[in-house]
N, C-alpha and C positions, 0 to 999 in steps of 0.2 A: 304649615296649615294649622289653623286654630279651630277647634270645635267647641263652641261655648255650651253645647248641650251635655258635655261630659263633665261631671263634677271635678273641681280642682282639689287635689290632695293638699292638705295643710291649710285650707282656706279658713280664715277666722269667722267668728260669729258676726252676722249683721245684727244691728240693734233689735230688730224684730224677733230674733231668735232667743233673746234673753228676757228673763222674768225676775222680778224682785224675789229674793229668797233662794234662787237657784244657786247650787253649790257645785264646784268642780275641784278636782284634785290634780295637781301637777305630777309629773314624773319626779323621781328622786335624783339627786346629784351628790356624789361624794367630793368634798373639797380636798384638793391635793396640794402638796408643797409647791408644785409647779404653778398651780393656779394662783397661790399667794404671791410667789415671786414675780410672775408675769404681771399681776394686777398692781402691785405696789411699784413695780418698775415703770409701768405705763402712766400711772396716776401721780407718781411722786409722793405717795403716802409712806414716807420712809421713817415712820415713828419707830423708836427702839423696840417696842414690843412686837413689831412685825418683821424686823430685820435681824434681831439678835435672839437666837434660840435660847440663850441663857439669861435673858433679861427677866427680872422678877419685879420690876418697878410697877407694872400694871396690876399685879395681884391676881391675874386671871389664871395663870399657869397654862402649860401646854403651848401650842402654836396658834394663838388667836388670829383671826382674819378680820379685816375691816368690815363693819356692817354694810358698807357700800358694796362690797363683793357679794355678800349674801343677797342683798337686794337685787343686784344686777343679774345674778344667776336666775332668780325667780322671774324677773322681768323678761329674761331671755326665753324661759319656758312659755310665758304668756305671749310674747311676740311670735313665737314659732307655732302657736296653736290658736289661742283665743282671739287674737287681734291681727293675725297675719292677713294683709290685704284689705282689712276693714278699718283698722285703727287710723284715725286722721290726726289726732293730737292728744298728748298728755297735758291736761289743763291744770291739774292741781294734785298734790300729794302730801300726806302727813305720815310720819314714821315714828314708831316707838320700838327701841331695842329692849327686849325682855331678858335676854341671856346671851352668853358668849357662844360664838361658833368657832371651832378650832379645825386646823388641818386634820383630816381623817373623819370629820363629821359628815353625815349624809343628811341633806336638807330636802324638804318638799314643802308644798303649800296647799292650803285650802282657800279657794277664792269664792266669796259669796257676793252675788249681785245685790246691791242695796238701793239702787235707784236707776230708773230708765225714764228719761224725759226727752221726748222728741222735740226738735227745734222747730221754729215756725217756717223754716224754708230749708231746702237743700237735701231732703231725705236723709237726715242724720239725727243723732240723739246724743245727749250727754248721759253717760253711763257711769254710775258710781259703784265701787266695789271695795270690799274689805278683804285683805289678803293676810292670812295667818300662816306664819312660817314655823316649821317644827324641825327638830333634829331627829336622829335615828331612834331616840328613846321617846319620841312623841312629846318632848318638852317644847313649849313655845319659846322661840328665840327672837321673834320679831312680829310686829303687827303694823301693817300700813294700809292706808286708804288711798285710792286712786280715783280721780275723776278724769274720764277720757271722752273724746268725741269719736263716735263710731259711725261708719257709713251704714246706710240702709240697703236693702236688696235692690238690685237694678230694676 
């Protein structure tokens, strides 16, 4: 039995719920050795700096993780909260890596809505956002922008 009058837990924002300048903070996530091993195994990113704990060729030190892993964890937070059930498409993305993320680092992000443009049909809008990712010392490690198509309220 479905009762549509009871709010759905974890439901993302409809485009009408977002305003330019609105900011949100994600949860934090500590990157583990298991996360690194699983990610590089699935993606094939078998670069020496990711698979050899003694490798010094990258000059980063520690156990660096691919920027793609950092990005996907933050996107996972957004999918589970901001755009769950309302996200229709990721239309465009730009990304800049500002610093390394290593195994043991704890990351989080601040999302700022930078544009909301309703489309001419379909009760949907193009929503732009800037996502700033930080480590546990609040040092910026990544900035990316995303343009998404979001559904409107039924």
